[in-house]
VOBA-1610 file (N, C-alpha, C; in pm, whole numbers, padded with zeros to 5 digits, always signed):
BEGIN
Met+00937+00447+01097Met+00845+00489+00994Met+00709+00516+01060Lys+00645+00618+01014Lys+00515+00652+01070Lys+00408+00561+01010Arg+00318+00516+01093Arg+00212+00428+01047Arg+00123+00500+00945Arg+00101+00628+00969Arg+00017+00705+00880Arg+00073+00705+00738Thr+00203+00713+00726Thr+00267+00712+00596Thr+00246+00579+00526Leu+00260+00470+00599Leu+00237+00338+00543Leu+00092+00323+00499Gln+00001+00372+00582Gln-00141+00363+00550Gln-00172+00443+00423Ala-00117+00561+00412Ala-00139+00644+00293Ala-00081+00577+00168Ala+00034+00514+00182Ala+00096+00446+00069Ala+00009+00330+00021Ile-00044+00253+00114Ile-00128+00139+00078Ile-00257+00186+00011Lys-00317+00290+00065Lys-00440+00342+00005Lys-00414+00396-00136His-00299+00459-00156His-00267+00508-00290His-00252+00391-00387Leu-00182+00288-00346Leu-00162+00172-00433Leu-00294+00104-00467Ala-00388+00105-00374Ala-00518+00043-00398Ala-00602+00123-00496Lys-00584+00254-00498Lys-00669+00339-00582Lys-00608+00375-00717Cys-00477+00379-00726Cys-00410+00426-00847Cys-00413+00319-00956Asp-00445+00361-01077Asp-00448+00265-01188Asp-00345+00298-01296Arg-00255+00392-01267Arg-00154+00430-01367Arg-00033+00338-01365Gly-00018+00261-01260Gly+00090+00163-01253Gly+00228+00223-01253Thr+00313+00180-01346Thr+00453+00220-01347Thr+00474+00364-01393Gln+00372+00428-01445Gln+00385+00566-01490Gln+00367+00666-01377Cys+00333+00619-01259Cys+00301+00707-01147Cys+00420+00717-01051Asp+00468+00840-01028Asp+00580+00861-00936Asp+00541+00830-00792Glu+00416+00861-00757Glu+00369+00835-00620Glu+00367+00684-00592Cys+00336+00603-00693Cys+00336+00458-00674Cys+00476+00407-00642Glu+00576+00462-00710Glu+00714+00421-00683Glu+00751+00451-00539Lys+00715+00570-00492Lys+00744+00608-00354Lys+00667+00519-00257Ala+00543+00487-00292Ala+00460+00404-00205Ala+00517+00263-00194Trp+00568+00207-00304Trp+00625+00072-00299Trp+00750+00069-00211Val+00826+00177-00210Val+00945+00184-00123Val+00902+00180+00023Val+00798+00257+00056Val+00747+00260+00194Val+00696+00122+00234Val+00621+00057+00144Val+00566-00076+00174Val+00679-00178+00189Ala+00781-00169+00106Ala+00892-00264+00112Ala+00969-00253+00243Gln+00976-00133+00299Gln+01050-00112+00423Gln+00965-00135+00546Ala+00837-00161+00527Ala+00744-00170+00640Ala+00759-00301+00717Asp+00719-00295+00842Asp+00711-00412+00927Asp+00597-00500+00876Lys+00621-00629+00865Lys+00522-00721+00808Lys+00390-00720+00886Lys+00398-00718+01018Lys+00276-00721+01099Lys+00196-00592+01082Ala+00263-00479+01077Ala+00194-00351+01057Ala+00126-00349+00921Leu+00194-00401+00821Leu+00139-00407+00686Leu+00013-00493+00683Glu+00017-00609+00746Glu-00099-00698+00748Glu-00216-00636+00823Arg-00189-00566+00933Arg-00296-00501+01009Arg-00368-00397+00924Ile-00291-00318+00851Ile-00352-00214+00768Ile-00429-00276+00653Leu-00375-00379+00590Leu-00446-00446+00480Leu-00577-00507+00528Asp-00579-00559+00649Asp-00701-00618+00703Asp-00808-00513+00731Lys-00768-00390+00758Lys-00863-00283+00787Lys-00923-00221+00661Leu-00859-00240+00547Leu-00910-00185+00422Leu-01035-00260+00378Pro-01119-00195+00297Pro-01230-00269+00238Pro-01175-00387+00157Pro-01248-00498+00152Pro-01196-00618+00086Pro-01144-00596-00056Ala-01214-00517-00135Ala-01170-00496-00273Ala-01034-00428-00279Gln-01013-00324-00199Gln-00885-00253-00199Gln-00774-00340-00143Gly-00801-00412-00036Gly-00701-00499+00023Gly-00656-00607-00073Asp-00750-00663-00147Asp-00717-00768-00244Asp-00631-00715-00357Ile-00659-00592-00401Ile-00581-00532-00509Ile-00435-00519-00466Val-00412-00467-00348Val-00275-00447-00300Val-00207-00581-00275Lys-00279-00677-00218Lys-00219-00809-00191Lys-00176-00876-00321Arg-00255-00861-00427Arg-00218-00921-00555Arg-00092-00857-00612Arg-00078-00726-00592Arg+00039-00656-00645Arg+00165-00681-00564Leu+00150-00725-00439Leu+00267-00755-00356Leu+00333-00877-00412
//
């Protein structure tokens, strides 16, 4: 999996507020679910605190 794809998925999840009505969110959750745990944590740590916290809560 490309890191850029994982990063884009995480950023989308942090910004999107449509929740289950969003097709892109469903695709993003699949990418996040298949991601390597260490890569996921590295990207979450690089996000601004507010965005990182939003995604961590949804995980």
